[in-house]
C-alpha positions in Angstrom: -9.4 52.1 12.8 -8.9 55.5 14.4 -5.8 56.7 12.7 -2.8 55.9 10.5 0.8 57.1 10.7 3.0 56.7 7.7 6.8 56.9 8.3 9.2 56.8 5.3 12.6 55.3 6.2 15.9 54.7 4.4 18.4 52.0 5.0 21.8 51.4 3.5 21.9 49.3 0.3 25.0 47.9 -1.5 25.7 48.6 -5.2 23.8 45.6 -6.5 23.7 45.5 -10.3 20.6 44.5 -12.4 19.1 44.8 -15.9 18.1 48.4 -15.4 21.1 49.8 -13.5 22.4 49.6 -10.0 21.0 50.0 -6.5 21.4 53.4 -4.9 23.2 53.9 -1.5 19.8 53.8 0.3 16.7 51.8 -0.2 13.4 53.3 0.7 10.5 51.8 2.7 7.4 53.1 4.4 6.2 51.8 7.7 2.4 52.0 8.1 1.0 52.0 11.7 -2.7 51.6 12.1 -4.3 52.6 15.4 -7.6 51.3 16.8 -10.2 52.3 19.4 -9.1 49.2 21.3 -5.7 50.8 22.0 -4.0 48.2 19.8 -1.8 49.2 16.9 -0.6 47.1 13.9 2.2 47.6 11.4 2.7 47.0 7.7 5.7 47.8 5.5 5.7 48.8 1.8 7.5 50.8 -0.8 8.8 54.2 0.2 8.8 56.1 -3.2 7.2 59.5 -3.1 4.3 58.6 -5.4 3.4 55.6 -3.3 3.7 57.6 -0.1 1.1 60.0 -1.5 -1.3 57.2 -2.3 -0.8 55.7 1.1 -1.9 59.0 2.6 -5.0 59.0 0.4 -5.8 55.6 1.7 -5.0 56.6 5.3 -7.5 59.4 5.1 -10.2 57.0 3.9 -10.0 54.1 6.4 -11.0 55.8 9.7 -13.9 53.9 11.1 -13.3 50.6 9.3 -13.5 47.5 11.4 -10.0 45.8 11.3 -11.7 42.5 10.7 -13.5 43.7 7.6 -10.8 43.5 4.9 -13.5 43.8 2.2 -14.6 47.2 3.4 -11.0 48.2 3.8 -10.2 47.4 0.2 -13.4 49.1 -1.0 -12.5 52.3 0.9 -8.9 52.3 -0.5 -10.1 51.6 -4.0 -12.6 54.5 -3.7 -9.9 56.9 -2.4 -7.6 56.0 -5.2 -10.2 56.4 -7.9 -9.3 60.1 -7.8 -5.5 59.3 -8.0 -3.6 61.5 -10.4 -0.2 60.8 -8.8 2.6 59.7 -11.2 5.0 56.8 -10.5 5.8 55.4 -7.1 5.6 51.6 -7.4 9.1 51.2 -5.9 10.3 48.6 -8.5 12.5 50.8 -10.7 10.6 50.1 -13.9 10.6 46.3 -13.5 6.9 45.9 -12.4 4.5 48.3 -14.0 1.3 46.4 -14.4 0.4 45.5 -10.9 -2.8 46.9 -9.4 -2.3 50.3 -7.7 -5.1 49.6 -5.3 -3.5 46.2 -4.3 -0.1 47.8 -3.8 -1.6 50.3 -1.4 -3.9 47.8 0.3 -1.1 45.5 1.1 0.4 47.4 4.0 -3.0 48.1 5.5 -4.0 44.4 5.2 -0.8 43.3 7.0 -1.4 45.9 9.7 -5.0 44.8 10.1 -3.9 41.2 10.5 -1.3 42.2 13.0 -4.0 43.9 15.1 -6.4 41.0 14.7 -3.7 38.6 16.0 -2.9 40.8 18.9 -6.6 41.1 19.9 -7.1 37.4 19.6 -3.8 36.3 21.1 -2.9 34.3 17.9 -0.1 34.6 15.4 -1.0 35.8 11.9 -0.3 32.4 10.4 -3.3 31.1 12.4 -5.5 33.7 10.9 -4.4 32.6 7.5 -5.5 29.0 8.1 -2.7 27.7 10.3 1.0 27.1 9.7 1.8 23.9 7.8 5.5 24.3 8.5 7.4 25.5 11.5 10.1 27.3 9.5 10.2 28.8 6.0 13.0 28.1 3.6 14.6 30.9 1.7 17.1 31.0 -1.2 20.4 32.9 -1.3 20.0 35.9 -3.6 23.2 36.5 -5.5 24.0 39.7 -7.3 26.7 41.1 -9.5 28.0 44.1 -7.6 30.7 46.6 -7.3 33.0 46.5 -4.2 31.3 49.6 -2.9 29.5 52.7 -3.9 31.8 55.2 -5.6 33.3 57.5 -3.1 32.6 55.2 -0.2 34.6 52.4 1.4 34.2 48.9 0.1 31.5 47.0 1.8 31.9 43.6 3.6 30.7 41.6 0.5 33.3 43.0 -1.9 33.3 42.9 -5.6 31.5 40.2 -7.7 31.8 40.9 -11.4 32.7 37.4 -12.7 32.0 33.7 -11.9 34.8 33.6 -9.3 33.2 36.6 -7.4 29.7 35.1 -7.6 30.9 31.8 -6.3 32.8 33.5 -3.5 29.6 35.5 -2.6 27.5 32.3 -2.7 29.9 30.5 -0.4 29.7 33.3 2.1 25.9 33.2 2.0 25.6 29.4 2.3 28.2 29.3 5.1 26.5 32.1 7.1 22.8 31.6 6.5 22.7 27.9 5.5 20.7 28.5 2.3 19.7 25.4 0.4 19.0 27.1 -2.9 20.6 29.9 -4.8 19.3 32.5 -7.3 21.5 34.8 -9.5 20.2 38.2 -10.6 21.3 38.3 -14.2 20.7 40.6 -17.2 23.9 42.5 -16.3 26.5 41.0 -18.5 26.3 39.1 -21.9 24.5 35.8 -21.4 27.6 33.7 -22.0 29.2 35.2 -18.9 26.1 34.6 -16.8 25.9 31.0 -18.1 29.5 30.6 -17.0 28.6 31.9 -13.5 25.7 29.4 -13.2 28.0 26.6 -14.3 30.6 27.6 -11.7 27.9 27.6 -9.1 26.8 24.1 -10.1 30.4 22.9 -9.8 30.8 24.5 -6.4 27.3 23.5 -5.1 26.4 20.2 -6.9 23.3 19.5 -4.8 21.7 23.0 -4.5 18.8 24.1 -6.7 19.8 27.0 -8.9 17.8 29.8 -10.5 18.6 32.7 -12.8 16.6 35.9 -13.3 17.7 38.4 -16.0 14.6 40.6 -15.5 13.5 40.2 -19.1 16.8 41.4 -20.5 17.0 38.7 -23.2 15.3 38.4 -26.6 13.1 35.3 -27.2 16.0 33.8 -29.3 18.6 34.4 -26.6 16.2 33.0 -23.9 15.7 29.8 -25.9 19.4 29.4 -26.4 20.2 29.9 -22.7 17.3 27.8 -21.6 18.5 24.9 -23.7 22.1 25.3 -22.6 21.1 25.3 -18.9 18.5 22.6 -19.2 19.0 20.2 -16.3 21.0 22.8 -14.4 18.3 25.2 -13.2 15.2 24.4 -11.2 13.5 27.2 -13.1 14.3 30.1 -15.5 12.7 33.4 -14.2 11.5 36.1 -16.6 14.1 35.6 -19.4 12.1 37.8 -21.9 9.4 40.5 -21.7 5.7 39.8 -21.8 3.3 36.9 -21.8 3.7 36.4 -25.6 7.5 36.3 -25.4 7.4 34.0 -22.4 5.1 31.6 -24.2 7.4 31.5 -27.2 10.3 30.6 -25.0 8.3 28.0 -23.0 7.4 26.2 -26.3 11.0 25.6 -27.0 12.7 24.9 -23.6 12.2 22.0 -21.3 12.7 23.6 -17.9 9.9 25.5 -16.0 9.6 29.2 -16.6 8.8 31.4 -13.6 7.6 35.0 -13.4 7.1 38.0 -11.2 7.0 40.4 -14.2 4.5 39.2 -16.8 2.0 38.0 -14.2 1.7 40.7 -11.6 -2.0 41.0 -11.1 -5.1 38.8 -11.2 -5.9 40.1 -14.7 -2.7 38.6 -16.0 -3.3 35.0 -14.8 -5.9 33.9 -17.4 -4.0 35.1 -20.5 -0.7 33.6 -19.1 -2.4 30.2 -18.5 -4.1 30.3 -21.9 -0.8 31.0 -23.6 1.1 28.4 -21.7 3.6 31.1 -20.8 4.6 30.2 -17.2 4.9 27.2 -14.9 5.7 29.1 -11.7 4.3 32.4 -10.3 6.3 34.3 -7.8 3.9 35.9 -5.4 4.7 39.1 -3.5 2.2 40.4 -1.0 3.4 43.9 -1.5 1.8 44.1 -4.9 -0.7 41.3 -4.8 -2.8 43.1 -2.2 -1.6 41.7 1.1 -1.6 38.3 2.7 -5.2 37.2 2.1 -5.1 38.1 -1.6 -1.8 36.3 -1.9 -3.5 33.2 -0.5 -6.2 33.7 -3.2 -3.4 33.7 -5.8 -2.0 30.5 -4.2 -5.4 28.9 -4.7 -5.5 29.9 -8.4 -2.0 28.4 -9.0 -3.1 25.2 -7.4 -6.2 25.1 -9.5 -4.2 25.4 -12.7 -1.4 23.2 -11.7 1.2 26.0 -11.5 4.1 26.1 -9.1 4.3 28.9 -6.5 7.3 30.7 -5.3 7.8 34.1 -3.6 9.5 37.3 -4.9 11.5 39.8 -2.8 12.5 43.4 -3.0 14.8 45.2 -0.6 12.9 45.0 2.7 13.1 45.3 6.5 11.8 43.1 9.3 8.1 43.8 9.2 8.0 42.6 5.6 10.1 39.5 6.4 7.7 38.6 9.3 4.7 39.0 7.0 6.4 36.9 4.3 7.2 34.1 6.8 3.6 34.0 8.1 2.2 33.9 4.6 4.6 31.2 3.5 4.0 29.1 6.6 0.3 29.1 5.9 0.5 28.4 2.2 0.5 24.6 1.7 1.3 24.6 -2.0 4.4 26.9 -1.8 6.7 24.7 -3.8 10.0 26.5 -3.7 12.3 28.3 -1.3 11.3 32.0 -1.1 13.5 34.9 -2.3 14.8 37.4 0.2 17.1 40.4 0.1 17.7 40.1 3.9 21.5 39.3 3.7 22.1 42.6 1.8 20.7 44.6 4.7 23.0 46.0 7.4 22.0 44.0 10.5 22.2 47.2 12.5 19.5 48.8 10.4 15.9 47.7 11.0 12.7 49.0 12.6 12.1 45.8 14.6 13.8 44.7 17.8 17.1 43.1 17.0 17.3 39.3 17.1 13.6 38.7 16.6 14.0 37.0 13.2 17.0 35.0 12.3 18.1 32.4 9.8 19.1 28.8 10.6 19.8 26.3 7.9 18.4 28.7 5.4 15.1 29.1 7.2 13.3 31.5 9.5 11.2 30.1 12.3 7.5 31.1 12.2 6.8 33.6 15.0 4.3 32.2 17.5 3.6 35.4 19.4 0.3 37.3 18.7 0.1 39.2 15.4 3.2 39.4 13.3 5.3 38.5 16.4 7.7 41.3 16.0 8.0 44.5 18.0 8.8 47.9 16.5 11.8 49.7 18.0 10.6 53.3 18.1 14.1 54.7 18.4 15.3 52.7 15.4 12.3 53.8 13.4 13.1 57.4 14.1 16.8 56.9 13.2 15.9 55.4 9.8 13.3 58.2 9.3 16.0 60.8 9.9 18.3 58.9 7.5 15.5 59.1 4.9 15.3 62.8 5.3 19.1 63.2 5.1 19.5 60.8 2.1 17.9 63.2 -0.4 16.4 60.1 -2.2 12.7 60.2 -2.7 12.1 57.6 -5.4 14.0 54.5 -6.5 16.0 55.1 -9.7 18.5 52.4 -10.5 18.9 53.7 -14.1 19.3 57.3 -13.1 22.0 56.4 -10.5 23.9 54.3 -13.1 23.7 57.1 -15.6 25.1 59.7 -13.2 28.0 57.4 -12.6 28.4 56.2 -16.2 26.7 58.8 -18.5 27.0 56.5 -21.6 24.8 53.8 -20.0 21.6 53.2 -21.9 18.5 51.4 -20.7 17.5 48.8 -23.3 14.9 46.0 -23.0 15.6 43.4 -24.1 19.4 44.1 -24.0 20.7 40.8 -25.5 
């Protein structure tokens, strides 16, 4: 590695509601380009919050001279650079994931970029470097959100309002018709549980054969979670993060029949053993952005297989480099049991850093790229446009709660809320 360029970008994001507030008008990402003495560059994508950008720069300053094939040395260099880290915040998850490894969050983009370079040098797709694709296309779920019609002061977006079961079903019908999704997930924790149960029941009536999931981002008490879990038993394929913490999840799991999934109480390797010992979860949602990249996410897959846990994949607002990495990882993970999450439909198709049309959905799936590396090309002009948009946006860190409170000053963050 001879140099690293970190480019923060911003892309338009609808007003998607969640347990801690609402998405701001722009989502932030960072594009990491790693250059080599072979004249080949590779790309990774990660969170764009100010604190994370500062940590990425600490890492960038430390990796010069590292062999792109030596990921162990890469991780050691990054961990050493971050040992002096006094930066506050910057995990890009708006308070929802706080216990993941800082070193792994930073490593991830460099790991993906290194694999991109390896693939380009060897003439092989990243999935081959991860052991080979076991599927030609990767299935994703339609990610449903309660949302306003548009950001205040702006025109309504194409999706329109979804604040009740009718709006959620209408949104789901659009997603299924356009993308062909064969599973649906509702982001909950926004309204009282009874209203969100009604939305799930309405989805079941409209889509009798599609697997359904609900994720309230730990907005419910143990008692509420047990009640909802029992009421929706036989309706959901899994219940994701109904209540905070391993202890709370274990209490819920002891009383409900359906599988419990998480991307909040198990977010690092240190969390796995206590969660397994407590019987807290049945399914772990991996996310290479905070598990340390693609190789360490495969290590997580091996752990879930060892303990008989299911494996799914979490999503945050993302662009095409992240989607390509997710597809390669999912393709090369035999025990991926569920359709992966993605925020892709919420992104304006005109806004990305990769060449348009490289990745597309058919029947709810994305074909695995077969070109060397990640199999996507960065559009330098588009990268520059989204960087200028970042500079003009004035947003430097994700803050769903702060944005909600600016619009509705009486809004209070409570966890659990119900």
